[in-house]
N, C-alpha and C positions, 0 to 999 in steps of 0.2 A: 323454069320460072317457079318460084315459091308461091304457093296459093295460101293466102291468109284469110282466116275467118275473124273479122273484127266485130266484137259483140258490144252493142250499145243499147242495153235495156234501160228505158227511162223516158223522160219527157224530152222536149225539144232541146233543152239545155244539155242533155246527155248525148243526143244524136248529132247536133251541129258540129261540135269539135271532132267527133268521130269521123264525120264526112271529110272535114279538113285534113285530118291525119290520113284517112284512107286515100284521098287524092294525092297526097304527098308520097305515100308508099306506092301507089299505082304508077306515078310518074318516075319512081325509082326502079320500076321493073317488076313489081310484085303484082300478082293477081289478087284483087281485093273483093271480098264479099262482106257486106255489112248486115248483120242480123239486128233487127230493131223492131219496134212496134209496127203493127200492120198499117197504121195510118201514115207512116213515113216513107212508104215504098216509092211513090212517085218522086219525092224530093231526092232520095238517094240515087235512083236511076238517072235522074236529070243531070247528076254530076258524073255520070259515066262509070258508076260502081254497080256491082251486082247486089241485088237485094235478096235477103232471106227473111221471111216473116217470122216473128216470134210467136204468133198465134194470139197476140194481145193487142187490142186497140187502146193505146195509152190515153188518148183524150177521153174516151168513154170511161176508162177506169178512173181517171182523176175527177170526172164529173159524176161518178156514181156516188150513192150515199156513203159507201165505205171509203172511197177516195177523198171525199170532202171531209169526212170525220177525221181521217188521218192528217190531212193538211191543216186542219184547225183543231188539233188536239190541245187540250188545256194544260197538259203537263208532260214531262218526259216519259213517265210511266205509261200514260195513255197513248203517247205516240208509239212506243215500243209495242204495246198491246195491239194497236191498230195495224202496225206494220207486220206483225206476226200473222195476223188474220189474213192480210192480203197475200203474204208469201205462201201461206198454206193453200190459198185459192188459186194463185196464178203461177207459183213456182214450178210445179210439175209440168205445166204447159210449156213454159219457156225452156225448161231443162230438156225436154224431148225435142224441141225445135233446135236447140244447140247440138244435141247428139246427131240429129239428121243432117244438119248443115256441115258439121265437122267431118263427116265421112269424106267429103271432097276436098278438105283442106289439109295442107301440110303442117301449118302452124296455127295455133289458137292465140288470139290476143283478146283478153277479157277486160273487165272493168269491175269496180267496186260492187255494182248492182248484180253482177253475174258470177263473181269469183266462187261462191260457195258451190254452185252446181257445175260451172264450167271446168273447175279444177278436177272434178270427178270424171268428166268426159275425157279430159286430156289424159288422166291416169288410165282410164279404161282402154283408150285407143293407143296409148303409148306415144302421144304426140307432144311436141314442145309447147310449153305454155308461158306466155308473157301476160302482163296486165297493165292497165292504165289507171290513173287517178286524176280527178279534177280538183281535188282538195288534199291537204296533207293528212294521211291516215296512219303512217307508221309511228308507233310510240316513240317519244323523244323527251328530253329534258327541256326543250325549247317551249316556252309559253306561247310564242308567236305561231307555232306550228302544231298546237294541241287544240282539238276541237272544244274540249271543256277543261281548260287549264285550272289548276289550283292557284298558280301564281302566273298570271298572264304576262306580266311585264319583265319576267326574268327567267333564267334557266334554273331548273330544280328537278331533283329526282321525284318530287311529288307530281310534277306534270307527266313524267313517264308512267308513274303508277296510275294516274288518271286515264292515260291512253290505254293502258292494259285493262283497266276497269271497263272502259267503253267497249273494248273488244269482247270482254266477258258478257256484257249485256247484249251486244249485237249477235253473238253466237246463239243466244237464246231465241232470237227472232227466227232463225232458219234451221235450228238444230233438228227439230222433228222432221221437217220436210226433206232436209239433206240426208238424214239417216235413211229415210225411206227410199230416196233416190239412189243412194249408194247400194242399198240392198237390191234394188231393181237391176243395177249394173253388175251385181255380184262382187261388190267391194266391201271391205270391212268398215264399220262406222268410225267416225272421227271422235276423238276427245277434243275439248277446247284447246289444250296445249298442242296436241299434234296438228290440228288444223292451222293454228296461227304460226307454229314453227315452219310449217310447209309454205304458208302464204308469205311469210316474211322472207323466204328464200327466192320468191318469184321476182325476176327482173321487172321493174316498174317504171313506165314512162309517166312522169307527173306533168300534166298539161296546165301548169300555171307558172307565173313568173317569180323568180327570186327577188325581184323588186317589190313584189306584193307579199311574199312569204319567204324570207331568207332560208336557204337550205340549212337544216340543222346539222351541225358538225358531227353529231353522234349517229346520223343515219348511215347505213351501209352503202358502199359505193354503187350498188346496183339499184338504188332509188335515184333516178335521174330527173332533176328539175329542168325542163327544157324551154320554158316560156309558153305562153298561151297558143292554142291552136285555133286561130281565127279563120272563119270561112267567109271570105269576101264574095258573097253571092249576090251583090247588088248590080252586077253588070246587066245592062238592059232594063233595070228597074227605073221607072219614071214616076216621080212623086205626083200625086193628084194636083191639078192646077190650083184648086182651092186651098190645098195645104201650103203650097208655095206662096200663095197670096196671103194666107194667114201669117206665115212666118215673116213676111215682108211688112206686115201692117203694124208692127210694134216691136218692143224690145224682145230679146230672146225669151221664150217661155220655158217653163220647167216641164219635164217629162214625168208622167205618173203611169205606171203599169206594173202588173204582177205576173206577166208572162203566162206560164202554163199552170199557174195556181188556180184551182177552182174556188168557188165561193158559194155558200148556201143561199146568199141573197146579194147577187152582184149589183142589183139596182140600188139597194140600200147602201152598200159600200161606195158605189159611185156617187151617190148623193152626199155622203159624208165627205168624200174627197172634194167635191165641188164647193161645199160650204166652207171647208178649210181654205181652199184657194181664194174664195171670195173674201174671206176674213182678212187675208193678207194682200188682196188686190193684185194677184198674180195671174198672168196668162199661162195657159198650159196646153200641152198635147196629152190627151188621155187615151192610152192604149187599151183597147177593149180586152184583148187576151182571151184566155179560156174562161175567165170569170164573167165576161160580158159587162165590164165596167162602163157605165154611162149609157147603156143601151136598153136596159131592162131585161134583156135575154141575150144569151150568147148565140152566135151563129153555129152552124153545123161544123165548120172548120174555120181556122184563122183567116182564110182568104175568101170566105163565102159571101161576106157582106161588103158592099162598096163603102168607102169612107163616108162617115156622116158626122155632123156636128150636133151637139146639144143646142138648145135654144138660148145660147149665150155667145156673144161675139168674142169673148176672151178665152174660150175653150174649144179645142178641135178634137173630135173623137175619131179614131181610125182603128181598124182591126189589127193591122200590123204594118211595120216598115223596117227595113234593114237598119240595125243599130249603127252600122258603119256610116250610113248617110245621116241618120237622124240625130244621134247623140252629140256630135260636135256642134250642132246648131242650137243646143239647149243651154239654159243658164244653170241647170242642175238636173239630176236624175233621181227620181224616187222609185224604188223597185223592191222586189221581194228578196233579193240577196242570192239568187242562183249564181253558181260559179261563172257561167257564161256571161250573164248580164253584168255581173260585177266586173269581170275582165274587160268587157266592151266599154264600160264607163271609165275604167282605169285608162284604157287606150285612148278614149276620146278626150281625156284630160279635163273632165268636168266634175264638180262636187257631187256627192251622193248622200242620199238619205235612204237607209235600208229598213224595210218593214219585214223582218224575217218571219216566215210561217213555220218551217220545220226543217229537219234534216241538217245539212251543212250551212243553211242560211244564217243562223245566229253567228256562226264563226265568221262568215264573210262580213256581216254587219260590224262585228268587233274589229276586224282588220281594217276596214275603211276608216273607222274612228281612230284606231291606234296609229294609222299612217298619217293622220291629219288631213285626209282628203274627203272625209265624210263626217256628218254630224252624228250625235249619239243615236243609235238605232232605236226603233220603237217596235217591240214585239207585236205581231199581228193581233194577239189576244188583248193587247193593251191599246189598240188603235182607237182613238176618239177624235172628235173634231178639234177640241182644244190642243191635244197632244200633237196632232198633225200640223195644226197651224203654227205652233211653236217651232216644230221641226223645219217647216218650210221657211220661216223667218230666219232661222239659223243657217239654212242651206244657201240662201241667196244674199245674206247680209254680211258675209265675211270675205273681204279681199284676200286675206291670208289663206283661207281655205281654197279659194279659186286658184291662187298662185301655186300652192303645193300640188293641187290636182293637175295643173298644167305641166308642172315639172315631172311628175310621175308619168303622165301621158307621153311625154317626149321619150322617156326611158323605155316604156313598154313598146312604143312604135318602132324603136331601134332593134328590137329582137325579132327573130324569125323562129318561132317555136316549132313549127312544122318541120322546117329544115333540120333543126337541132334534134328533134325526135327521130326523124328518119335516119340521120347519121349515127345516132346512138344505137338504134335498133340494128342497123347494118353492122356496126362494130361488134355488138353482142353476138350476132349470128356467125361472125367470123371466128369466134372463140369456140373451141371444141366442146360440145356437150351443153352449151348454155341453153337454157329453156328446157331441154330434155332432162337435165339433171334436176331442175326445179320442179318438174312434173312428178318426180318420184315422191311417194309419201314419206320417205325417210330422209329427204334432202335437208341438210343443215342450213340454217340461215347464214347469209353473208358469203355464199360460195361462188358468187359471180363478180368479176371485176367490171367496172363501168367507167 
């Protein structure tokens, strides 16, 4: 039995699809260990997977002053600067955790958040390395699959150049830390070009749908778009009786929630949301999340507080609920634009309004709008009561928007992303040298069939 180390560094949106993929790989006969934030251990083991702690509490990180400053950066340059500081602080801890957990693994499966350090571990130990992506990362001419496209609505070499430029800046985030890590492992330092030539050669399972982001024709064959990796973990979950009563008491509400995003003043943000909802006369389910929206202060964990309502009959506040159960009952979904939440809303077939904070969230906000299933996104730094009220009105006021969202939902629900990913992974393993070739520092890109 091949033993896999599946690395899922990040917030809930990074860990949840990794658990879904891990379960699929386990059911296919692999031994699966998931390395993730220390606060996700119980959740991972509850799904029958082995847990390896990263040494980092992700919720505490995101609620720290540095985490809040990163999530609420006022410009791309500030976001990069804040990210670099966090990587310097936490990168060595997670790198050593990966090295320790990799000792018992036959194969390493990384992710965007861990590639820089995990590739060095694979190289040091001489073990095959594969990776995953929840958003399109490989440079391409496609504007639809470029995080910061020059020409979003068409194919252009300028979009590929924009993708290369994004890689250049990203390398600067982890360059210092990774050079130190490679020295510690007795490995030579990377140049930008050497690192990305090596990373581009790694077989990559992309956990999103081609219905949401069409696969670029200029991608190499070993970048496989499989469909979303949904974790249907609502078995045995019972909604609170007062939530059921609230949903039955009127027309479908809108959902508002920012998931794992922290907030310097969750109470004030919650009040802004409530005022915008009142302005449009909308009922809502307000998800507390890590920001503590609608509560004044967030609980110690997403499940620590019992569901509670603000002092309004038209708004219900709850700490968390499975998106698979909740979203199909909503008139629309207002969220932060995380890849997992966006995919869940696509699957539910409901219109979206994205309030992107940072990272890949602006990309997903643009995609929902470009697909005609979401209204124009509002950057978190531009969120005001009037702007949100206008967005809410557009969200619930267009039958065409709702119809397109429902059509996309039907297509997404017809896919089995986990099964596709497992089948692709098994096919790659059957090819001699795959993964092990890509772990070599001199491996050329495009050397794997898919």
